[in-house]
C-alpha positions in Angstrom: -6.3 81.2 125.1 -3.0 81.2 123.3 -1.5 83.2 120.4 -3.9 85.0 118.2 -4.0 83.6 114.7 -2.7 86.1 112.1 -3.5 86.7 108.5 -1.5 88.7 105.9 -4.0 91.2 104.4 -3.2 92.9 101.1 -5.1 96.1 100.3 -5.4 97.8 96.9 -7.4 100.7 95.6 -7.5 104.1 93.9 -4.9 106.7 95.0 -7.7 109.1 95.8 -8.9 106.7 98.6 -5.5 106.1 100.1 -5.8 108.5 103.1 -9.3 107.3 103.9 -8.2 103.7 103.8 -5.3 104.4 106.1 -7.6 106.2 108.5 -9.9 103.1 108.5 -6.9 100.9 109.3 -5.9 103.2 112.2 -9.5 103.2 113.5 -9.6 99.4 113.6 -6.6 99.1 116.0 -6.1 95.7 114.4 -3.8 96.3 111.5 0.0 96.3 111.4 1.3 97.7 108.2 4.4 96.0 106.8 5.1 97.4 103.3 8.0 99.9 103.3 10.3 101.5 100.8 9.1 99.7 97.6 7.5 102.7 95.9 7.1 102.9 92.1 6.2 106.6 92.5 7.7 108.8 95.1 5.3 109.8 97.9 7.9 111.3 100.2 6.2 114.7 100.2 6.8 117.0 103.2 4.1 116.4 105.8 2.0 119.6 105.8 0.4 118.7 109.2 3.5 118.1 111.2 4.6 121.7 111.7 1.2 123.0 112.8 0.7 120.0 115.1 4.0 120.8 116.8 3.0 124.4 117.3 -0.4 123.6 118.7 1.0 120.9 120.9 3.6 123.3 122.3 0.8 125.7 123.1 -1.0 123.0 124.9 2.0 122.4 127.1 2.3 126.1 127.8 -1.4 126.3 128.7 -1.0 123.1 130.8 -3.7 121.3 128.8 -3.2 117.6 129.1 -3.6 116.1 125.6 -6.4 113.5 125.6 -7.7 111.4 122.8 -11.3 112.4 122.0 -13.8 112.2 119.1 -13.1 114.7 116.4 -15.4 113.7 113.6 -17.6 116.8 114.0 -14.6 119.2 113.7 -14.9 121.1 110.4 -11.2 121.6 109.9 -9.6 119.4 107.3 -6.8 121.2 105.3 -3.5 122.5 106.7 -4.6 126.1 105.9 -7.7 125.7 108.1 -5.6 124.5 111.0 -3.2 127.4 110.5 -6.0 129.9 110.6 -7.3 128.3 113.8 -3.8 128.5 115.4 -3.4 132.2 114.3 -6.7 133.2 116.0 -6.0 131.5 119.3 -2.3 132.4 119.4 -3.1 136.1 119.0 -5.3 136.1 122.0 -3.0 133.8 124.0 0.2 135.9 123.3 -1.7 139.1 124.1 -2.5 137.9 127.6 0.8 136.1 128.0 2.9 139.1 127.0 1.1 141.3 129.5 1.6 138.7 132.2 5.3 138.3 131.5 5.8 142.1 131.7 3.9 142.3 134.9 5.9 139.4 136.4 9.2 141.0 135.4 8.2 144.4 136.8 6.9 142.8 140.0 10.1 140.7 140.4 12.2 143.9 140.0 10.1 145.8 142.5 10.3 143.0 145.0 14.0 142.9 144.7 14.2 146.7 145.1 11.8 146.6 148.1 13.9 143.9 149.8 17.0 146.0 149.4 15.3 149.2 150.6 14.5 147.6 153.9 18.3 147.6 154.6 18.6 151.3 153.9 15.8 152.6 156.1 18.3 154.7 158.2 19.0 156.8 155.1 17.0 160.0 155.6 18.3 161.9 152.5 16.2 161.6 149.4 17.7 159.5 146.6 17.0 162.4 144.2 19.4 164.7 146.1 22.0 161.9 146.3 22.0 161.1 142.6 21.9 164.9 141.7 25.3 165.6 143.4 27.5 167.4 140.9 31.0 166.5 142.2 30.4 163.4 144.2 29.2 160.0 143.0 27.5 157.3 145.1 27.1 153.6 144.9 24.5 151.5 146.8 24.9 147.8 147.5 26.2 145.1 149.8 29.6 143.9 150.9 30.5 140.5 152.3 30.7 140.7 156.1 34.2 139.2 156.2 35.6 141.9 153.8 34.3 144.9 155.9 37.5 145.0 158.0 39.6 145.1 154.9 38.3 148.6 154.2 40.8 149.8 156.8 43.6 149.1 154.3 42.1 151.7 152.0 41.6 154.5 154.5 43.9 156.8 152.4 41.7 156.3 149.3 39.3 159.0 148.4 36.0 157.2 149.1 33.9 156.6 152.2 31.8 153.5 153.0 28.7 154.1 155.2 27.0 150.9 156.5 23.3 150.9 157.3 22.6 147.3 158.3 24.7 144.3 159.1 23.2 140.9 158.4 24.7 137.4 158.9 26.7 137.4 155.7 26.5 140.9 154.3 26.9 144.5 155.2 24.4 146.8 153.4 25.5 150.4 152.8 26.6 153.1 150.5 29.9 154.6 149.5 30.9 158.1 148.2 33.7 159.2 146.0 34.7 162.3 144.1 33.6 162.2 140.5 37.1 162.0 139.1 38.1 159.2 141.5 34.9 157.0 141.2 36.5 154.5 138.8 39.3 153.9 141.4 36.8 153.5 144.1 34.7 151.1 142.0 37.8 148.9 141.3 38.7 148.7 145.0 35.1 147.8 146.0 34.8 145.3 143.2 38.0 143.6 144.5 36.2 143.3 147.8 33.2 141.6 146.1 30.9 144.6 146.6 27.5 143.9 144.9 26.0 147.1 143.5 22.3 147.6 143.3 20.8 150.0 140.8 17.6 151.7 142.1 14.9 152.9 139.7 15.2 156.5 138.6 11.7 157.4 139.8 12.6 156.9 143.4 13.1 160.5 144.7 12.1 160.1 148.4 14.4 158.9 151.1 14.6 155.2 151.9 11.5 155.1 154.0 9.4 157.0 151.5 10.7 155.0 148.6 9.9 151.8 150.4 6.2 152.9 150.8 6.1 153.8 147.1 7.5 150.5 146.0 5.1 148.6 148.4 2.1 150.4 146.7 3.5 149.4 143.3 3.9 145.8 144.3 0.3 145.6 145.6 -1.0 147.1 142.4 1.0 144.8 140.2 0.1 141.8 142.3 -3.6 142.4 141.7 -2.9 143.0 138.0 -1.1 139.7 137.8 -3.9 137.8 139.5 -6.4 139.3 137.1 -4.3 138.3 134.1 -3.8 134.8 135.5 -7.6 134.4 135.9 -8.1 135.7 132.4 -5.6 133.1 131.1 -7.3 130.4 133.1 -10.7 131.3 131.7 -9.2 131.3 128.2 -7.7 127.8 128.8 -10.9 126.4 130.2 -12.9 127.7 127.2 -10.3 126.4 124.8 -9.7 122.9 126.3 -12.4 120.9 124.6 -11.9 122.3 121.1 -8.2 122.3 121.5 -8.1 118.5 122.2 -10.3 117.9 119.2 -7.9 119.9 117.0 -4.9 118.1 118.4 -6.4 114.7 117.9 -7.4 115.4 114.3 -4.1 117.0 113.5 -2.2 114.0 114.9 -4.5 111.7 113.0 -4.0 113.5 109.7 -0.2 113.8 110.3 0.3 110.1 111.1 -1.9 109.0 108.2 0.2 111.2 105.9 3.4 109.5 107.2 1.8 106.1 106.5 1.3 107.1 102.8 5.1 106.6 102.4 4.6 102.8 103.1 2.2 102.4 100.2 3.2 101.1 96.7 2.0 103.5 94.0 1.5 102.7 90.3 -0.9 103.8 87.6 -2.9 106.0 90.1 -3.5 103.0 92.3 -2.1 102.1 95.7 -1.4 98.9 97.5 0.0 97.9 100.9 -0.1 94.9 103.1 0.0 94.1 106.8 -0.9 91.7 109.5 -4.3 91.5 111.1 -5.8 89.0 113.5 -7.7 86.5 111.4 -11.0 86.9 113.4 -10.8 90.7 112.8 -10.1 90.5 109.0 -13.8 90.3 108.0 -14.7 93.3 110.1 -11.8 95.4 108.7 -12.7 94.5 105.1 -16.3 95.6 105.7 -15.1 99.0 107.0 -12.8 99.4 104.0 -15.7 98.7 101.7 -17.6 101.5 103.3 -14.8 103.8 102.5 -14.9 102.8 98.8 -16.5 99.8 97.1 -13.4 99.7 94.8 -11.0 98.7 97.6 -9.8 95.2 97.1 -8.6 93.0 100.0 -6.8 89.7 99.8 -6.5 87.6 103.0 -3.8 85.0 103.4 -3.9 83.1 106.7 -0.4 82.5 108.2 0.2 78.9 109.1 1.9 78.6 112.5 3.9 75.6 111.5 7.3 76.8 110.3 6.2 80.4 110.4 8.8 83.1 110.3 10.0 84.8 113.5 9.0 88.1 111.9 5.3 87.3 112.2 3.9 89.6 114.9 2.6 88.0 118.1 -0.6 89.0 119.9 -1.5 87.1 123.0 -5.1 86.0 123.5 -6.2 85.1 127.0 -9.4 85.5 129.1 -9.9 88.4 131.6 -8.7 86.4 134.6 -5.3 85.3 133.1 -4.7 88.3 130.8 -2.9 90.5 133.4 -0.1 87.9 133.7 0.9 88.5 130.1 3.0 91.3 131.5 5.4 88.8 133.1 5.7 86.9 129.8 6.5 90.1 127.9 9.1 91.0 130.5 10.9 87.7 129.8 10.2 87.9 126.0 7.3 87.2 123.7 7.0 83.6 122.3 7.5 83.0 118.6 4.3 82.8 116.5 4.9 79.1 115.8 5.2 78.1 119.5 2.7 78.5 122.3 1.7 81.1 124.9 2.9 80.2 128.4 0.7 82.8 130.1 -1.9 80.3 131.5 0.9 78.2 133.0 2.6 81.3 134.4 -0.7 82.6 135.8 -1.7 79.4 137.6 1.8 78.6 139.0 2.4 82.2 140.1 -0.9 82.5 141.9 -0.6 79.0 143.6 3.0 79.6 144.7 2.3 83.1 146.0 -0.8 81.9 147.8 1.2 79.1 149.5 4.1 81.4 150.5 1.9 84.3 151.6 -1.1 82.4 153.0 -3.3 84.6 155.2 -7.0 85.1 154.9 -7.1 88.6 156.4 -4.1 89.9 154.6 -5.1 88.3 151.4 -8.5 90.1 151.7 -6.6 93.4 152.1 -4.6 92.6 149.0 -7.9 92.0 147.1 -9.2 95.4 148.2 -5.9 97.1 147.4 -5.8 95.6 143.9 -9.4 96.6 143.1 -8.7 100.2 144.3 -5.5 100.5 142.3 -7.3 99.0 139.2 -10.0 101.7 139.5 -7.7 104.6 140.2 -4.6 103.7 138.0 -3.6 101.9 134.8 -0.8 100.1 136.6 -0.5 96.5 135.2 0.2 95.1 138.6 -3.1 96.2 140.1 -5.3 93.4 138.7 -2.5 90.9 139.5 -2.5 92.0 143.1 -6.3 91.3 143.2 -5.8 87.7 142.0 -2.9 87.1 144.3 -5.0 88.2 147.2 -7.6 85.6 146.4 -5.1 82.8 146.4 -3.5 84.2 149.6 -6.9 83.8 151.2 -7.0 80.2 149.9 -3.5 79.6 151.4 -4.6 81.1 154.6 -7.5 78.6 154.9 -4.9 75.8 154.7 -2.8 77.3 157.5 -5.8 78.7 159.4 -4.2 82.1 159.5 -6.3 85.3 159.7 -4.1 88.3 160.2 -1.7 85.9 161.9 -4.3 84.5 164.3 -4.8 80.7 164.0 -7.8 80.4 166.3 -10.5 81.6 163.9 -10.1 79.0 161.2 -9.0 75.4 161.9 -5.6 74.8 160.2 -5.0 71.7 158.2 -2.8 70.1 160.8 -5.8 70.3 163.3 -8.1 68.5 160.8 -7.7 64.9 162.0 -9.1 63.2 158.9 -6.5 65.0 156.7 -3.6 65.1 159.1 -3.8 61.3 159.9 -3.2 60.6 156.2 -0.2 63.0 156.2 1.2 61.2 159.3 0.9 57.9 157.6 2.6 59.3 154.4 5.6 60.4 156.5 5.4 57.8 159.2 9.2 57.2 159.0 9.9 60.8 160.0 8.0 60.6 163.2 5.5 63.4 162.4 3.7 64.8 165.4 0.1 63.6 165.3 -1.1 66.5 167.4 1.1 69.6 166.5 0.5 72.8 168.4 1.5 75.2 165.6 3.0 75.2 162.1 6.5 75.2 163.4 5.9 71.7 164.8 5.4 70.4 161.3 8.2 72.4 159.6 9.7 69.2 158.1 6.4 68.3 156.4 6.1 71.9 155.1 9.6 71.8 153.5 9.0 68.3 152.0 5.8 69.5 150.4 7.6 72.5 149.0 10.2 70.1 147.5 7.3 68.0 146.1 5.8 71.0 144.4 9.1 71.9 142.9 9.7 68.4 141.6 6.2 68.4 140.0 6.7 71.8 138.4 10.1 70.8 137.0 8.7 67.6 135.5 5.8 69.5 134.0 8.2 72.0 132.4 10.3 69.3 131.0 7.2 67.6 129.5 6.2 70.9 128.0 9.7 71.1 126.4 9.4 67.5 125.1 5.9 68.1 123.5 7.0 71.4 121.9 10.1 69.8 120.4 8.0 67.0 119.0 5.5 69.5 117.5 8.4 71.4 115.9 9.6 68.2 114.3 12.7 68.1 116.4 12.4 64.4 117.4 16.0 63.9 118.3 16.1 66.9 120.7 12.7 65.9 122.2 14.1 62.5 123.1 17.8 62.9 123.9 18.2 66.4 125.4 18.5 67.1 129.1 15.0 68.5 129.1 13.7 65.7 126.8 12.5 62.2 127.4 15.9 61.0 128.6 16.1 63.9 131.1 12.6 63.2 132.4 13.4 59.5 132.9 16.7 60.3 134.6 15.3 63.0 136.9 12.0 61.1 137.8 13.9 57.9 138.4 16.4 59.6 140.8 13.5 61.3 142.7 11.4 58.2 143.0 14.3 56.0 144.0 15.5 58.5 146.7 12.0 59.0 148.1 11.3 55.3 148.4 14.7 54.7 149.9 14.8 57.6 152.4 11.1 58.0 153.4 9.8 54.4 153.2 12.9 52.2 153.3 12.0 50.5 150.0 15.3 49.5 148.3 14.3 50.6 144.9 17.7 51.7 143.8 18.8 48.2 142.7 21.5 47.5 140.0 18.9 46.9 137.2 17.0 50.0 138.2 20.1 52.2 138.2 21.4 50.7 134.9 18.1 51.1 133.0 16.7 54.3 134.4 19.7 56.3 135.5 22.8 55.2 133.6 21.2 54.5 130.3 19.4 57.9 130.0 22.7 59.6 131.1 24.6 57.8 128.4 22.1 58.7 125.8 22.3 62.4 126.9 26.1 62.1 126.7 25.9 60.9 123.1 23.0 63.0 122.1 24.8 65.1 119.5 25.9 62.3 117.2 22.5 60.5 117.7 20.6 63.7 116.8 22.8 64.3 113.8 22.2 60.8 112.6 18.4 61.1 113.0 18.4 64.5 111.2 20.8 63.2 108.5 23.1 66.0 109.4 26.9 66.1 109.5 28.8 68.1 112.1 30.3 71.3 110.7 33.4 70.9 112.9 35.9 68.0 112.7 35.2 65.4 115.3 37.7 65.3 118.2 37.3 62.6 120.8 38.9 64.6 123.6 36.8 67.7 123.1 33.7 65.6 122.7 34.3 63.8 126.0 35.2 66.9 128.0 32.3 69.0 126.7 29.7 66.3 127.3 31.0 65.5 130.8 30.7 69.2 131.6 27.2 69.3 130.2 26.1 66.3 132.2 27.7 67.8 135.3 25.8 71.0 134.7 22.6 69.1 134.2 23.0 67.3 137.5 23.8 70.6 139.3 20.8 72.2 137.6 18.5 69.4 138.7 19.7 69.7 142.3 19.8 73.5 142.5 16.4 73.9 140.8 14.8 71.4 143.1 16.3 72.9 146.3 15.2 76.4 145.1 11.6 75.4 145.9 12.5 75.1 149.6 12.0 78.8 149.6 8.2 78.1 149.4 8.4 76.3 152.8 10.8 78.9 154.1 8.4 81.8 153.4 5.5 79.8 154.9 7.4 79.5 158.2 8.9 83.0 158.0 5.4 84.5 157.6 4.1 82.5 160.6 7.2 83.7 162.5 6.7 87.3 161.6 3.1 87.2 162.7 3.9 85.4 165.9 6.3 88.3 166.8 3.6 90.8 165.9 1.0 89.0 168.1 3.5 88.7 171.1 4.5 92.4 170.9 0.9 93.6 170.6 -0.4 90.9 172.9 -3.3 90.4 170.5 -4.4 86.7 170.4 -2.4 85.8 173.5 -5.4 85.8 175.9 -4.2 88.9 177.7 -6.6 92.0 177.8 -5.5 94.5 175.2 -6.1 98.2 174.8 -6.4 100.6 171.8 -2.6 101.0 171.7 -2.1 97.2 171.4 -4.7 97.1 168.5 -2.9 100.0 166.7 0.4 98.2 167.1 -1.1 95.0 165.8 -2.5 96.8 162.7 0.8 98.5 162.0 2.6 95.1 162.4 0.3 93.5 159.9 0.8 96.3 157.4 4.6 96.1 157.8 4.5 92.3 157.2 2.3 92.7 154.2 4.5 95.4 152.7 7.9 93.7 153.3 7.0 90.0 152.9 4.5 90.6 150.1 7.2 92.4 148.1 9.8 89.7 148.7 7.4 86.9 148.0 6.4 88.5 144.7 10.0 88.8 143.6 10.9 85.3 144.7 8.0 83.7 142.8 8.9 85.7 139.7 12.5 84.3 140.1 11.1 80.8 140.3 9.1 81.4 137.1 12.0 82.8 135.1 14.9 80.7 136.3 13.4 77.4 137.4 10.4 77.0 135.1 11.0 79.0 131.9 14.6 77.8 131.5 13.3 74.3 131.0 11.0 74.8 128.0 10.5 78.4 127.0 12.4 80.3 124.2 11.5 83.9 123.7 12.0 85.6 120.4 8.6 86.8 119.2 7.8 90.2 117.7 5.1 92.2 119.4 2.0 93.0 117.3 1.9 96.8 116.9 -1.2 98.0 115.0 -1.1 101.4 113.4 -3.0 103.8 115.6 -3.0 107.4 116.6 -1.4 108.3 119.9 -1.2 111.8 121.3 2.1 113.0 122.6 1.8 113.9 126.3 5.4 114.8 127.0 
């Protein structure tokens, strides 16, 4: 577990083998190319595969073929011309079917619009042929907004007549007549009243009822034709899908490899480029490159983690159980190559804290099943995390004796006398109930244990920071910073002194204790800047000013004190969620009467199940966020500095947008 060790791999060979070598690097999924721009001979040719790939990808979108990566080694196409010929053949067939389908769709849409309008003119018993053949009179068919019909009275003296056929909620459907020489005036008037004209097809010669039947027959005929064309297109797509994905994959492969050629250095008909590869994969990649051509030369230079540049890519390496929690580390920011991977620490603390805050055997089991189902059905990174959180929730439930909120199936820890007697002795000054009825009777103990967990995690985080600083050669920072040795001594001394004084009445906070373990570390932290500069033989870049020095360091000490207090108190939320979970489930049990000793029916059980699901959804979501907050703000802030660069190997990825 940790950060994968990297090597810088330099590859050289004949220009004729360049494309094959780049393909082998892509196939390995373990090589990140770094060379760029330093070319001795220009290889910025136009990519001949890019255009044809775009055309075939667009066709895949039109055909609703989801691009999927597949094996394409058996595909005989290799040159751009061969791919062009393939595209021409399939596009001819596709556009032949698609053009017919578009024409049918357009005609069908027009006929449906006409048919919908003819329904409003069924009262017209004169044939459209006779109406449109009038020599001295022109007609217009359409609809008028209902609120404008009464305005026609203002134009009674005009030489046109409007005849309504049907009144709907918003429109009046009808026809108006006007003499041929006055039709333009009539059109202007009706246009001002927002009359919407409808143009009927010339082939409609019958009256409205007959035309409606004729249109209905045409719609039925065209609908069948549309269905047949859609089936033909679907068959065409199904037959094409397998070959199409192979072509897409190989085209994308050839196109991306061609783009990578621009990152190679060319001289004397030879190429060279370099990149990063995990050290344990270098031998395997070198063997694959030798298969391409025995003349390919590889030089491996392991990258030392000590003092490594921030530009060295980082690849996290963890076992299968911890690996899903890498997502949280990446959310905060990858570690630098020269530091360490906090994923194991994050995974362990996250699972423990979640299990304590959401402790329930039954609900934890449901989370395990949900996580397994989501892992199988989706690629969501949270799915495997949910499975692991469910396992720790079940462990937490064993401590509280909670199974779907019921505490009568498993004996909780406060009913186990051999354990609880020890707890009572530990907190004897608090008057802990020796025979508590439920978890609410021991709320004080729960909150104190939550604080104890917080104190331990804060101290561990500070120790991590101290060790990392020592490893980085920053001895002054490791000793005198707030999260260094002095801070650890100061915080631990205050905690131990207060616990002994408040819980056990031991007067540990004596004058020598305070002077040596509280005041002295605080003074050293106050003067850390000049001490660290002295240790590092470094002079301050800014002129020393006593006033500024005192004020800034007093503020920093005050912030450190507030940080210690607030970070510690933040862990009270662990106990708070333990009690709130128990409270929620108590309400669910009382409302459904399950577990209360009262006979229950099917309705009560259904209500109990719904209540459990609501608690799981709401509280599970909140606990997950709160634990992540503790990780980022109370733990990471103590020791972790992000700033690493993600390892991005060259590989072929199909566009699915």
